[in-house]
N, CA, C and O of each residue as an XYZ file, in Angstrom:
880
protein
N      83.181    -45.079      6.506
C      82.113    -45.454      5.582
C      80.749    -45.323      6.246
O      79.813    -44.764      5.674
N      80.657    -45.842      7.451
C      79.395    -45.752      8.200
C      79.014    -44.299      8.443
O      77.838    -43.939      8.395
N      80.027    -43.457      8.708
C      79.754    -42.045      8.943
C      79.220    -41.377      7.698
O      78.355    -40.503      7.760
N      79.776    -41.823      6.515
C      79.326    -41.238      5.257
C      77.866    -41.581      4.983
O      77.074    -40.732      4.574
N      77.531    -42.862      5.222
C      76.141    -43.316      5.008
C      75.201    -42.576      5.950
O      74.094    -42.184      5.579
N      75.675    -42.396      7.180
C      74.843    -41.701      8.171
C      74.583    -40.259      7.744
O      73.471    -39.756      7.910
N      75.598    -39.591      7.198
C      75.445    -38.216      6.735
C      74.454    -38.124      5.567
O      73.666    -37.184      5.464
N      74.528    -39.161      4.671
C      73.596    -39.165      3.531
C      72.157    -39.289      4.011
O      71.258    -38.619      3.503
N      71.953    -40.163      5.004
C      70.592    -40.364      5.537
C      70.070    -39.075      6.161
O      68.910    -38.708      5.973
N      70.937    -38.394      6.904
C      70.542    -37.138      7.538
C      70.215    -36.095      6.480
O      69.264    -35.326      6.619
N      71.043    -36.080      5.384
C      70.825    -35.102      4.323
C      69.470    -35.295      3.649
O      68.708    -34.348      3.452
N      69.190    -36.573      3.295
C      67.902    -36.857      2.645
C      66.716    -36.604      3.571
O      65.641    -36.208      3.121
N      66.915    -36.830      4.841
C      65.834    -36.566      5.814
C      65.513    -35.080      5.854
O      64.348    -34.682      5.867
N      66.575    -34.257      5.874
C      66.369    -32.815      5.892
C      65.713    -32.334      4.610
O      64.853    -31.453      4.624
N      66.151    -32.953      3.461
C      65.589    -32.566      2.177
C      64.092    -32.874      2.116
O      63.301    -32.058      1.642
N      63.713    -34.053      2.599
C      62.287    -34.457      2.621
C      61.477    -33.513      3.513
O      60.350    -33.140      3.187
N      62.082    -33.136      4.652
C      61.396    -32.236      5.586
C      61.168    -30.874      4.966
O      60.106    -30.279      5.152
N      62.173    -30.358      4.211
C      62.049    -29.058      3.570
C      60.955    -29.075      2.494
O      60.163    -28.138      2.387
N      60.923    -30.164      1.691
C      59.898    -30.286      0.644
C      58.503    -30.333      1.251
O      57.560    -29.725      0.745
N      58.400    -31.062      2.337
C      57.097    -31.187      3.015
C      56.608    -29.846      3.532
O      55.433    -29.516      3.377
N      57.477    -29.080      4.136
C      57.113    -27.763      4.665
C      56.679    -26.824      3.546
O      55.744    -26.039      3.699
N      57.392    -26.923      2.393
C      57.068    -26.068      1.254
C      55.669    -26.371      0.734
O      54.918    -25.454      0.401
N      55.311    -27.659      0.662
C      53.983    -28.054      0.199
C      52.894    -27.579      1.142
O      51.836    -27.130      0.700
N      53.149    -27.677      2.454
C      52.172    -27.224      3.446
C      51.915    -25.742      3.306
O      50.776    -25.287      3.412
N      52.991    -24.978      3.064
C      52.877    -23.532      2.936
C      52.063    -23.171      1.711
O      51.228    -22.267      1.755
N      52.312    -23.896      0.584
C      51.575    -23.643     -0.648
C      50.098    -23.934     -0.470
O      49.247    -23.171     -0.929
N      49.782    -25.075      0.219
C      48.395    -25.462      0.459
C      47.686    -24.439      1.318
O      46.531    -24.092      1.069
N      48.398    -23.951      2.349
C      47.815    -22.958      3.240
C      47.516    -21.665      2.492
O      46.451    -21.075      2.671
N      48.462    -21.220      1.647
C      48.262    -19.997      0.874
C      47.085    -20.141     -0.079
O      46.321    -19.191     -0.244
N      46.912    -21.310     -0.719
C      45.821    -21.528     -1.665
C      44.482    -21.526     -0.941
O      43.501    -20.958     -1.423
N      44.455    -22.174      0.228
C      43.217    -22.202      1.005
C      42.808    -20.802      1.428
O      41.631    -20.441      1.394
N      43.802    -20.024      1.826
C      43.508    -18.655      2.231
C      42.997    -17.855      1.059
O      42.102    -17.024      1.218
N      43.559    -18.094     -0.135
C      43.141    -17.373     -1.325
C      41.696    -17.736     -1.685
O      40.902    -16.853     -2.009
N      41.348    -19.040     -1.629
C      39.986    -19.477     -1.935
C      38.995    -18.875     -0.947
O      37.914    -18.431     -1.334
N      39.370    -18.862      0.330
C      38.501    -18.299      1.349
C      38.248    -16.821      1.101
O      37.131    -16.332      1.268
N      39.318    -16.104      0.692
C      39.187    -14.682      0.422
C      38.305    -14.446     -0.798
O      37.498    -13.516     -0.801
N      38.444    -15.269     -1.834
C      37.612    -15.129     -3.025
C      36.138    -15.356     -2.681
O      35.267    -14.645     -3.182
N      35.858    -16.347     -1.825
C      34.482    -16.621     -1.404
C      33.907    -15.434     -0.658
O      32.751    -15.054     -0.848
N      34.749    -14.852      0.204
C      34.286    -13.691      0.960
C      33.975    -12.515      0.016
O      33.020    -11.768      0.229
N      34.793    -12.373     -1.014
C      34.586    -11.257     -1.937
C      33.316    -11.428     -2.774
O      32.673    -10.444     -3.139
N      32.954    -12.687     -3.078
C      31.798    -12.921     -3.940
C      30.542    -13.262     -3.164
O      29.461    -13.284     -3.752
N      30.633    -13.530     -1.866
C      29.463    -13.863     -1.063
C      28.597    -12.631     -0.884
O      29.114    -11.514     -0.930
N      27.262    -12.799     -0.676
C      26.375    -11.656     -0.463
C      26.818    -10.818      0.709
O      27.228    -11.344      1.743
N      26.735     -9.523      0.549
C      27.109     -8.615      1.625
C      26.130     -8.723      2.773
O      24.948     -8.986      2.556
N      26.599     -8.525      3.978
C      25.737     -8.596      5.156
C      24.721     -7.469      5.184
O      23.749     -7.520      5.937
N      24.950     -6.433      4.350
C      24.045     -5.285      4.365
C      22.930     -5.407      3.324
O      22.087     -4.516      3.219
N      22.915     -6.504      2.549
C      21.883     -6.680      1.539
C      20.535     -6.813      2.224
O      20.436     -7.422      3.289
N      19.485     -6.243      1.616
C      18.159     -6.265      2.224
C      17.642     -7.676      2.336
O      18.134     -8.579      1.660
N      16.644     -7.876      3.195
C      16.049     -9.185      3.397
C      15.443     -9.692      2.097
O      15.058     -8.910      1.227
N      15.364    -11.027      1.980
C      14.825    -11.642      0.781
C      13.379    -11.202      0.580
O      12.597    -11.188      1.531
N      13.017    -10.841     -0.652
C      11.653    -10.410     -0.964
C      10.751    -11.633     -1.041
O      11.060    -12.582     -1.761
N       9.659    -11.623     -0.322
C       8.753    -12.752     -0.342
C       7.936    -12.741     -1.618
O       7.563    -11.682     -2.123
N       7.665    -13.919     -2.129
C       6.919    -14.061     -3.364
C       5.588    -14.721     -3.059
O       5.541    -15.755     -2.393
N       4.517    -14.133     -3.541
C       3.174    -14.648     -3.301
C       2.929    -15.887     -4.155
O       3.693    -16.158     -5.081
N       1.858    -16.654     -3.851
C       1.545    -17.846     -4.655
C       1.350    -17.553     -6.126
O       1.478    -18.454     -6.954
N       1.042    -16.310     -6.472
C       0.856    -15.937     -7.879
C       2.179    -15.859     -8.629
O       2.195    -15.749     -9.855
N       3.279    -15.916     -7.902
C       4.575    -15.767     -8.538
C       5.062    -14.348     -8.565
O       6.187    -14.091     -8.994
N       4.238    -13.408     -8.114
C       4.624    -12.004     -8.070
C       5.058    -11.644     -6.664
O       4.562    -12.203     -5.686
N       5.973    -10.721     -6.570
C       6.356    -10.224     -5.260
C       5.213     -9.410     -4.683
O       4.304     -8.997     -5.403
N       5.265     -9.186     -3.390
C       4.218     -8.406     -2.740
C       4.110     -7.011     -3.355
O       3.013     -6.481     -3.532
N       5.268     -6.425     -3.679
C       5.259     -5.096     -4.288
C       4.584     -5.131     -5.651
O       3.796     -4.246     -5.985
N       4.899     -6.167     -6.440
C       4.281     -6.286     -7.757
C       2.778     -6.468     -7.659
O       2.020     -5.904     -8.448
N       2.347     -7.270     -6.673
C       0.913     -7.467     -6.493
C       0.212     -6.144     -6.238
O      -0.852     -5.869     -6.792
N       0.833     -5.323     -5.382
C       0.214     -4.040     -5.061
C       0.184     -3.125     -6.279
O      -0.760     -2.356     -6.461
N       1.229     -3.211     -7.121
C       1.304     -2.319     -8.273
C       0.492     -2.823     -9.453
O       0.108     -2.040    -10.321
N       0.222     -4.141     -9.495
C      -0.347     -4.723    -10.707
C      -1.732     -5.306    -10.466
O      -2.033     -6.413    -10.914
N      -2.564     -4.568     -9.766
C      -3.965     -4.939     -9.771
C      -4.579     -5.308     -8.450
O      -5.793     -5.499     -8.382
N      -3.789     -5.418     -7.382
C      -4.395     -5.759     -6.105
C      -4.893     -4.486     -5.444
O      -4.604     -4.218     -4.278
N      -5.654     -3.699     -6.216
C      -6.079     -2.380     -5.760
C      -7.060     -2.488     -4.618
O      -7.003     -1.716     -3.662
N      -7.965     -3.453     -4.719
C      -9.023     -3.552     -3.716
C      -8.451     -3.784     -2.328
O      -8.920     -3.190     -1.357
N      -7.430     -4.655     -2.222
C      -6.867     -4.929     -0.905
C      -6.181     -3.696     -0.338
O      -6.157     -3.494      0.876
N      -5.610     -2.853     -1.238
C      -4.989     -1.624     -0.761
C      -6.046     -0.681     -0.219
O      -5.872     -0.057      0.828
N      -7.147     -0.591     -0.953
C      -8.202      0.338     -0.548
C      -8.840     -0.070      0.772
O      -9.173      0.770      1.608
N      -9.004     -1.391      0.942
C      -9.757     -1.842      2.097
C      -8.875     -2.236      3.269
O      -9.385     -2.560      4.342
N      -7.584     -2.215      3.086
C      -6.685     -2.669      4.137
C      -6.868     -1.826      5.402
O      -6.630     -0.618      5.402
N      -7.288     -2.480      6.457
C      -7.449     -1.805      7.736
C      -8.662     -0.902      7.819
O      -8.805     -0.170      8.798
N      -9.548     -0.925      6.821
C     -10.707     -0.049      6.820
C     -11.980     -0.860      6.989
O     -12.070     -2.001      6.535
N     -12.977     -0.248      7.658
C     -14.298     -0.847      7.713
C     -14.900     -0.839      6.316
O     -14.615      0.072      5.538
N     -15.735     -1.838      5.967
C     -16.312     -1.897      4.612
C     -17.017     -0.616      4.199
O     -16.911     -0.204      3.044
N     -17.738      0.027      5.121
C     -18.446      1.260      4.778
C     -17.479      2.371      4.371
O     -17.725      3.101      3.411
N     -16.376      2.489      5.112
C     -15.394      3.536      4.824
C     -14.643      3.226      3.534
O     -14.286      4.132      2.780
N     -14.400      1.916      3.280
C     -13.748      1.529      2.032
C     -14.637      1.849      0.832
O     -14.140      2.182     -0.244
N     -15.940      1.747      1.019
C     -16.900      2.043     -0.043
C     -16.976      3.539     -0.308
O     -17.035      3.974     -1.458
N     -16.973      4.315      0.757
C     -17.029      5.774      0.641
C     -16.227      6.357      1.794
O     -16.585      6.182      2.958
N     -15.162      7.037      1.475
C     -14.249      7.536      2.519
C     -14.911      8.535      3.459
O     -14.401      8.803      4.547
N     -16.050      9.088      3.036
C     -16.750     10.056      3.889
C     -17.782      9.386      4.797
O     -18.380     10.037      5.654
N     -17.984      8.087      4.602
C     -18.881      7.339      5.475
C     -18.273      7.161      6.860
O     -17.061      7.265      7.046
N     -19.143      6.892      7.822
C     -18.714      6.481      9.147
C     -18.926      4.971      9.285
O     -19.750      4.380      8.587
N     -18.168      4.362     10.197
C     -18.287      2.926     10.442
C     -19.460      2.682     11.390
O     -19.270      2.559     12.600
N     -20.673      2.611     10.837
C     -21.868      2.479     11.669
C     -21.961      1.101     12.314
O     -22.441      0.982     13.441
N     -21.512      0.064     11.620
C     -21.508     -1.279     12.205
C     -20.588     -1.309     13.418
O     -20.900     -1.935     14.431
N     -19.448     -0.626     13.305
C     -18.534     -0.544     14.440
C     -19.137      0.211     15.600
O     -18.904     -0.127     16.761
N     -19.924      1.249     15.285
C     -20.608      2.007     16.332
C     -21.592      1.113     17.076
O     -21.677      1.145     18.303
N     -22.346      0.302     16.298
C     -23.366     -0.548     16.917
C     -22.756     -1.649     17.776
O     -23.288     -1.967     18.839
N     -21.666     -2.223     17.337
C     -21.078     -3.362     18.035
C     -19.967     -2.961     18.996
O     -19.412     -3.810     19.694
N     -19.644     -1.691     19.034
C     -18.532     -1.245     19.866
C     -18.838     -1.343     21.345
O     -19.999     -1.375     21.751
N     -17.796     -1.389     22.139
C     -17.963     -1.455     23.591
C     -18.226     -0.070     24.151
O     -17.940      0.939     23.507
N     -18.766     -0.032     25.343
C     -19.050      1.245     25.991
C     -20.496      1.633     25.807
O     -20.959      1.785     24.677
N     -21.203      1.793     26.881
C     -22.622      2.137     26.801
C     -23.470      0.889     26.719
O     -22.984     -0.181     26.353
N     -24.746      1.029     27.063
C     -25.625     -0.131     27.000
C     -26.133     -0.343     25.586
O     -25.851      0.457     24.694
N     -26.891     -1.433     25.376
C     -27.344     -1.786     24.040
C     -28.194     -0.718     23.398
O     -28.063     -0.454     22.203
N     -29.072     -0.092     24.180
C     -29.979      0.899     23.599
C     -29.228      2.119     23.078
O     -29.558      2.659     22.022
N     -28.210      2.551     23.830
C     -27.439      3.712     23.376
C     -26.648      3.377     22.123
O     -26.468      4.236     21.259
N     -26.164      2.121     22.008
C     -25.456      1.708     20.802
C     -26.380      1.725     19.592
O     -25.995      2.171     18.511
N     -27.606      1.234     19.783
C     -28.568      1.224     18.682
C     -28.907      2.646     18.259
O     -29.000      2.931     17.065
N     -29.089      3.523     19.206
C     -29.400      4.923     18.884
C     -28.238      5.563     18.129
O     -28.447      6.272     17.144
N     -27.019      5.314     18.592
C     -25.847      5.866     17.909
C     -25.734      5.300     16.499
O     -25.347      6.010     15.570
N     -26.071      4.022     16.338
C     -26.042      3.386     15.023
C     -27.048      4.050     14.083
O     -26.732      4.304     12.921
N     -28.254      4.332     14.574
C     -29.305      4.962     13.768
C     -28.880      6.347     13.305
O     -29.090      6.717     12.150
N     -28.281      7.110     14.213
C     -27.786      8.452     13.867
C     -26.674      8.353     12.818
O     -26.628      9.131     11.866
N     -25.789      7.388     13.011
C     -24.675      7.186     12.086
C     -25.184      6.814     10.698
O     -24.711      7.353      9.698
N     -26.133      5.905     10.634
C     -26.689      5.479      9.346
C     -27.342      6.654      8.614
O     -27.153      6.819      7.409
N     -28.105      7.462      9.336
C     -28.749      8.631      8.723
C     -27.705      9.586      8.148
O     -27.907     10.166      7.081
N     -26.596      9.746      8.855
C     -25.540     10.645      8.379
C     -24.902     10.106      7.100
O     -24.572     10.879      6.200
N     -24.728      8.794      7.016
C     -24.168      8.205      5.790
C     -25.102      8.395      4.602
O     -24.647      8.600      3.477
N     -26.412      8.326      4.851
C     -27.364      8.560      3.768
C     -27.304     10.012      3.303
O     -27.459     10.294      2.115
N     -27.083     10.919      4.228
C     -26.912     12.334      3.848
C     -25.664     12.523      2.984
O     -25.650     13.348      2.070
N     -24.619     11.750      3.285
C     -23.396     11.798      2.480
C     -23.707     11.411      1.036
O     -23.215     12.042      0.100
N     -24.525     10.372      0.859
C     -24.893      9.952     -0.497
C     -25.627     11.071     -1.235
O     -25.378     11.303     -2.418
N     -26.530     11.763     -0.539
C     -27.265     12.867     -1.157
C     -26.300     13.968     -1.575
O     -26.401     14.491     -2.685
N     -25.369     14.324     -0.700
C     -24.412     15.382     -1.022
C     -23.529     14.984     -2.204
O     -23.238     15.809     -3.069
N     -23.106     13.724     -2.238
C     -22.309     13.249     -3.371
C     -23.092     13.366     -4.671
O     -22.535     13.725     -5.708
N     -24.383     13.062     -4.615
C     -25.218     13.152     -5.806
C     -25.356     14.605     -6.267
O     -25.265     14.894     -7.460
N     -25.575     15.511     -5.321
C     -25.670     16.936     -5.664
C     -24.355     17.425     -6.265
O     -24.354     18.165     -7.249
N     -23.242     17.011     -5.673
C     -21.929     17.383     -6.218
C     -21.760     16.869     -7.644
O     -21.229     17.563     -8.511
N     -22.220     15.639     -7.872
C     -22.104     15.054     -9.209
C     -22.925     15.847    -10.219
O     -22.482     16.047    -11.350
N     -24.107     16.297     -9.831
C     -24.938     17.115    -10.718
C     -24.261     18.449    -11.032
O     -24.209     18.879    -12.185
N     -23.751     19.084     -9.999
C     -23.095     20.387    -10.194
C     -21.877     20.296    -11.096
O     -21.526     21.263    -11.772
N     -21.226     19.124    -11.107
C     -19.999     18.953    -11.891
C     -20.197     18.066    -13.120
O     -19.236     17.718    -13.806
N     -21.456     17.704    -13.390
C     -21.771     16.793    -14.504
C     -20.880     15.553    -14.465
O     -20.356     15.126    -15.494
N     -20.715     14.986    -13.291
C     -19.788     13.873    -13.067
C     -20.560     12.563    -12.971
O     -20.951     12.143    -11.881
N     -20.778     11.923    -14.107
C     -21.517     10.670    -14.135
C     -20.762      9.561    -13.428
O     -21.375      8.639    -12.889
N     -19.414      9.640    -13.422
C     -18.620      8.595    -12.773
C     -18.873      8.555    -11.272
O     -18.905      7.482    -10.669
N     -19.052      9.724    -10.675
C     -19.336      9.762     -9.241
C     -20.689      9.119     -8.957
O     -20.842      8.386     -7.981
N     -21.662      9.396     -9.810
C     -22.983      8.793     -9.639
C     -22.904      7.279     -9.808
O     -23.556      6.535     -9.075
N     -22.120      6.830    -10.756
C     -21.975      5.387    -10.977
C     -21.526      4.658     -9.723
O     -21.867      3.493     -9.521
N     -20.769      5.337     -8.890
C     -20.263      4.702     -7.673
C     -21.354      4.447     -6.647
O     -21.278      3.479     -5.890
N     -22.364      5.299     -6.614
C     -23.280      5.287     -5.480
C     -24.735      5.035     -5.826
O     -25.583      5.007     -4.934
N     -25.048      4.850     -7.123
C     -26.380      4.398     -7.518
C     -26.336      2.869     -7.589
O     -25.433      2.303     -8.204
N     -27.292      2.212     -6.971
C     -27.312      0.749     -6.993
C     -27.371      0.263     -8.440
O     -28.116      0.802     -9.259
N     -26.575     -0.764     -8.741
C     -26.296     -1.148    -10.126
C     -27.552     -1.428    -10.953
O     -27.632     -0.992    -12.102
N     -28.516     -2.132    -10.409
C     -29.668     -2.518    -11.227
C     -30.560     -1.322    -11.586
O     -31.416     -1.424    -12.465
N     -30.351     -0.179    -10.894
C     -31.105      1.034    -11.213
C     -30.291      2.002    -12.076
O     -30.803      3.032    -12.516
N     -29.015      1.664    -12.316
C     -28.098      2.622    -12.921
C     -28.450      2.931    -14.378
O     -28.431      4.092    -14.787
N     -28.769      1.898    -15.160
C     -29.058      2.111    -16.577
C     -30.272      3.031    -16.747
O     -30.274      3.952    -17.564
N     -31.292      2.749    -15.952
C     -32.499      3.564    -16.021
C     -32.239      4.992    -15.562
O     -32.814      5.940    -16.097
N     -31.368      5.140    -14.567
C     -31.169      6.461    -13.979
C     -30.189      7.326    -14.773
O     -30.228      8.552    -14.669
N     -29.316      6.710    -15.559
C     -28.269      7.463    -16.248
C     -28.838      8.567    -17.129
O     -28.367      9.703    -17.068
N     -29.837      8.260    -17.944
C     -30.403      9.270    -18.840
C     -31.092     10.382    -18.052
O     -31.056     11.546    -18.452
N     -31.722     10.020    -16.923
C     -32.375     11.028    -16.083
C     -31.331     11.973    -15.500
O     -31.519     13.189    -15.465
N     -30.225     11.386    -15.042
C     -29.141     12.191    -14.478
C     -28.558     13.126    -15.535
O     -28.350     14.312    -15.280
N     -28.300     12.582    -16.716
C     -27.683     13.393    -17.777
C     -28.574     14.578    -18.151
O     -28.076     15.679    -18.386
N     -29.881     14.358    -18.205
C     -30.798     15.435    -18.524
C     -30.801     16.507    -17.436
O     -30.808     17.703    -17.727
N     -30.797     16.059    -16.176
C     -30.810     17.018    -15.068
C     -29.484     17.772    -14.978
O     -29.480     18.979    -14.738
N     -28.381     17.092    -15.164
C     -27.077     17.766    -15.092
C     -26.919     18.771    -16.228
O     -26.250     19.790    -16.057
N     -27.527     18.501    -17.389
C     -27.486     19.453    -18.509
C     -28.262     20.725    -18.136
O     -27.830     21.838    -18.439
N     -29.401     20.544    -17.483
C     -30.183     21.695    -17.032
C     -29.377     22.541    -16.048
O     -29.358     23.769    -16.130
N     -28.717     21.858    -15.121
C     -27.893     22.559    -14.124
C     -26.784     23.336    -14.810
O     -26.538     24.497    -14.482
N     -26.109     22.694    -15.766
C     -24.990     23.336    -16.452
C     -25.459     24.488    -17.329
O     -24.865     25.566    -17.301
N     -26.519     24.274    -18.110
C     -27.003     25.302    -19.040
C     -27.472     26.558    -18.307
O     -27.379     27.664    -18.838
N     -27.972     26.383    -17.098
C     -28.476     27.520    -16.334
C     -27.470     28.047    -15.312
O     -27.778     28.936    -14.518
N     -26.260     27.481    -15.349
C     -25.212     27.949    -14.452
C     -25.568     27.782    -12.982
O     -25.220     28.624    -12.155
N     -26.259     26.695    -12.658
C     -26.709     26.481    -11.290
C     -25.630     25.829    -10.439
O     -24.790     25.073    -10.928
N     -25.680     26.142     -9.164
C     -24.854     25.453     -8.172
C     -25.800     25.036     -7.042
O     -26.047     25.788     -6.099
N     -26.313     23.822     -7.171
C     -27.400     23.373     -6.309
C     -26.938     23.163     -4.867
O     -25.835     22.685     -4.602
N     -27.821     23.537     -3.956
C     -27.653     23.198     -2.535
C     -28.953     22.550     -2.080
O     -29.967     22.623     -2.774
N     -28.920     21.920     -0.920
C     -30.123     21.204     -0.476
C     -30.238     21.246      1.049
O     -29.257     21.407      1.775
N     -31.469     21.095      1.488
C     -31.741     20.893      2.913
C     -32.768     19.771      3.018
O     -33.597     19.590      2.125
N     -32.709     19.046      4.077
C     -33.636     17.929      4.236
C     -34.978     18.424      4.788
O     -35.033     19.260      5.691
N     -36.023     17.895      4.229
C     -37.361     18.213      4.717
C     -37.701     17.346      5.927
O     -38.383     17.777      6.857
N     -37.214     16.133      5.883
C     -37.340     15.236      7.031
C     -36.080     14.390      7.105
O     -35.336     14.290      6.130
N     -35.841     13.786      8.255
C     -34.657     12.955      8.429
C     -34.792     11.671      7.617
O     -35.905     11.209      7.369
N     -33.649     11.083      7.196
C     -33.724      9.787      6.523
C     -34.421      8.781      7.432
O     -34.063      8.643      8.602
N     -35.408      8.082      6.898
C     -36.156      7.128      7.702
C     -36.283      5.790      7.008
O     -36.320      5.719      5.779
N     -36.349      4.726      7.798
C     -36.510      3.388      7.249
C     -37.907      3.247      6.660
O     -38.893      3.705      7.237
N     -37.966      2.606      5.503
C     -39.239      2.375      4.825
C     -39.391      0.898      4.493
O     -39.924      0.541      3.442
N     -38.929      0.061      5.376
C     -38.960     -1.373      5.148
C     -37.714     -2.012      5.719
O     -36.924     -1.358      6.400
N     -37.540     -3.299      5.438
C     -36.436     -4.046      6.021
C     -35.070     -3.474      5.646
O     -34.212     -3.295      6.511
N     -34.868     -3.188      4.361
C     -33.572     -2.703      3.892
C     -33.748     -1.502      2.962
O     -32.975     -1.310      2.023
N     -34.774     -0.699      3.238
C     -35.036      0.480      2.422
C     -35.178      1.707      3.311
O     -35.628      1.616      4.453
N     -34.791      2.839      2.776
C     -34.940      4.111      3.488
C     -35.229      5.194      2.462
O     -35.009      4.994      1.267
N     -35.717      6.333      2.919
C     -35.995      7.443      2.005
C     -36.022      8.751      2.772
O     -36.083      8.771      4.001
N     -35.975      9.839      2.022
C     -36.095     11.169      2.608
C     -36.506     12.162      1.511
O     -36.199     11.962      0.335
N     -37.198     13.223      1.906
C     -37.499     14.326      1.009
C     -36.481     15.438      1.246
O     -36.126     15.741      2.385
N     -36.025     16.033      0.162
C     -35.084     17.148      0.267
C     -35.582     18.296     -0.611
O     -36.261     18.075     -1.613
N     -35.242     19.501     -0.229
C     -35.545     20.696     -1.020
C     -34.249     21.201     -1.644
O     -33.297     21.540     -0.941
N     -34.228     21.247     -2.966
C     -33.029     21.607     -3.728
C     -33.231     22.984     -4.334
O     -34.242     23.234     -4.990
N     -32.272     23.884     -4.117
C     -32.457     25.269     -4.565
C     -31.167     25.874     -5.103
O     -30.065     25.415     -4.802
N     -31.335     26.903     -5.895
C     -30.280     27.848     -6.262
C     -30.959     29.056     -6.908
O     -31.456     28.966     -8.030
N     -30.979     30.169     -6.207
C     -31.661     31.352     -6.737
C     -33.148     31.094     -6.921
O     -33.859     30.733     -5.984
N     -33.603     31.292     -8.176
C     -35.017     31.076     -8.478
C     -35.360     29.597     -8.678
O     -36.534     29.230     -8.731
N     -34.341     28.761     -8.787
C     -34.580     27.332     -8.983
C     -34.944     26.691     -7.643
O     -34.252     26.896     -6.646
N     -36.026     25.918     -7.623
C     -36.442     25.244     -6.391
C     -37.229     23.995     -6.746
O     -38.221     24.069     -7.470
N     -36.794     22.852     -6.240
C     -37.491     21.588     -6.458
C     -37.494     20.763     -5.170
O     -36.615     20.891     -4.317
N     -38.503     19.927     -5.066
C     -38.602     18.986     -3.943
C     -38.363     17.585     -4.501
O     -39.081     17.126     -5.389
N     -37.346     16.917     -3.967
C     -36.969     15.603     -4.482
C     -37.236     14.529     -3.442
O     -37.116     14.766     -2.240
N     -37.600     13.342     -3.921
C     -37.681     12.149     -3.088
C     -36.454     11.293     -3.385
O     -36.225     10.898     -4.528
N     -35.673     11.013     -2.353
C     -34.475     10.174     -2.507
C     -34.724      8.859     -1.776
O     -35.036      8.844     -0.586
N     -34.580      7.760     -2.508
C     -34.761      6.436     -1.912
C     -33.430      5.702     -1.876
O     -32.599      5.838     -2.773
N     -33.251      4.926     -0.821
C     -31.988      4.216     -0.584
C     -32.263      2.727     -0.426
O     -33.353      2.318     -0.026
N     -31.250      1.926     -0.749
C     -31.346      0.476     -0.621
C     -30.069     -0.054      0.022
O     -28.965      0.336     -0.360
N     -30.223     -0.940      0.995
C     -29.070     -1.560      1.650
C     -28.690     -2.824      0.895
O     -29.525     -3.706      0.695
N     -27.440     -2.913      0.479
C     -26.929     -4.065     -0.246
C     -26.114     -4.924      0.712
O     -25.132     -4.461      1.292
N     -26.524     -6.165      0.871
C     -25.826     -7.044      1.805
C     -26.717     -7.394      2.985
O     -27.922     -7.147      2.963
N     -26.117     -7.965      4.006
C     -26.858     -8.405      5.181
C     -27.489     -7.214      5.892
O     -26.852     -6.176      6.074
N     -28.732     -7.375      6.286
C     -29.443     -6.290      6.957
C     -28.664     -5.834      8.195
O     -28.274     -6.645      9.035
N     -28.453     -4.545      8.284
C     -27.726     -3.970      9.406
C     -26.225     -3.963      9.233
O     -25.516     -3.241      9.934
N     -25.731     -4.774      8.291
C     -24.284     -4.844      8.043
C     -23.934     -4.481      6.609
O     -22.765     -4.518      6.225
N     -24.946     -4.130      5.813
C     -24.707     -3.890      4.395
C     -24.264     -2.476      4.090
O     -24.067     -1.652      4.984
N     -24.112     -2.218      2.798
C     -23.698     -0.911      2.299
C     -24.900     -0.249      1.641
O     -25.623     -0.882      0.871
N     -25.109      1.025      1.949
C     -26.255      1.748      1.418
C     -25.906      2.442      0.095
O     -24.837      3.032     -0.058
N     -26.847      2.350     -0.854
C     -26.733      3.032     -2.140
C     -28.040      3.766     -2.424
O     -29.066      3.495     -1.800
N     -27.988      4.693     -3.369
C     -29.206      5.356     -3.839
C     -29.886      4.433     -4.852
O     -29.241      3.949     -5.783
N     -31.178      4.192     -4.672
C     -31.919      3.373     -5.638
C     -32.791      4.207     -6.555
O     -33.117      3.774     -7.660
N     -33.176      5.407     -6.111
C     -34.059      6.231     -6.926
C     -34.004      7.685     -6.465
O     -33.912      7.967     -5.271
N     -34.062      8.609     -7.436
C     -34.293     10.020     -7.117
C     -35.415     10.494     -8.008
O     -35.292     10.510     -9.233
N     -36.511     10.880     -7.383
C     -37.664     11.386     -8.131
C     -37.676     12.899     -7.994
O     -37.824     13.427     -6.892
N     -37.520     13.596     -9.114
C     -37.419     15.063     -9.094
C     -38.791     15.714     -9.008
O     -39.796     15.171     -9.468
N     -38.798     16.884     -8.409
C     -39.959     17.778     -8.365
C     -41.218     17.079     -7.869
O     -42.226     16.986     -8.569
N     -41.123     16.597     -6.648
C     -42.256     15.939     -6.003
C     -42.975     16.919     -5.083
O     -43.963     16.555     -4.444
């Protein structure tokens, strides 16, 4: 009798052990399955870095595409070059290292004169192409309304007569006050010949500002 009871106890012990092992195996398989599902749905390691969002709520790419034009134009550029790509960075020339102060000032003066010549050439190009938009860029704003009709009349003359104007300077661009400069130029094409007075105005801090055309007086 005792042997029979002992056998029953051993049998039930083995049965409990088998059930326990089966449950452990099922739990392990389920855990492995969940882990695999997570791996399948988790972001891939090759996904690009998170796109940063500006305070405006737009991504950096969207900002560049949707109106942040000025920062693109001026990024890494001196203000003068951003204003006109054909300008030189005269402020950088003046403040740059290398050479004594006097040579820097002389280089700055030469650079400024060259930028004023660029404005004259742009104006001549605008006349030859009847391009009022180009003139709008480089005529100082408060003189623009008054000058527009003068420009349109002159560009019509150029177009009607099939002219392609060229110019030479009669004298170098020279300062005519704190933030003003001017020069006389001779404008020609074939039988056409006029002497113009071109006046310039510096917008902004003296020595650090941007130069624009303030006036062109024809046939002086």
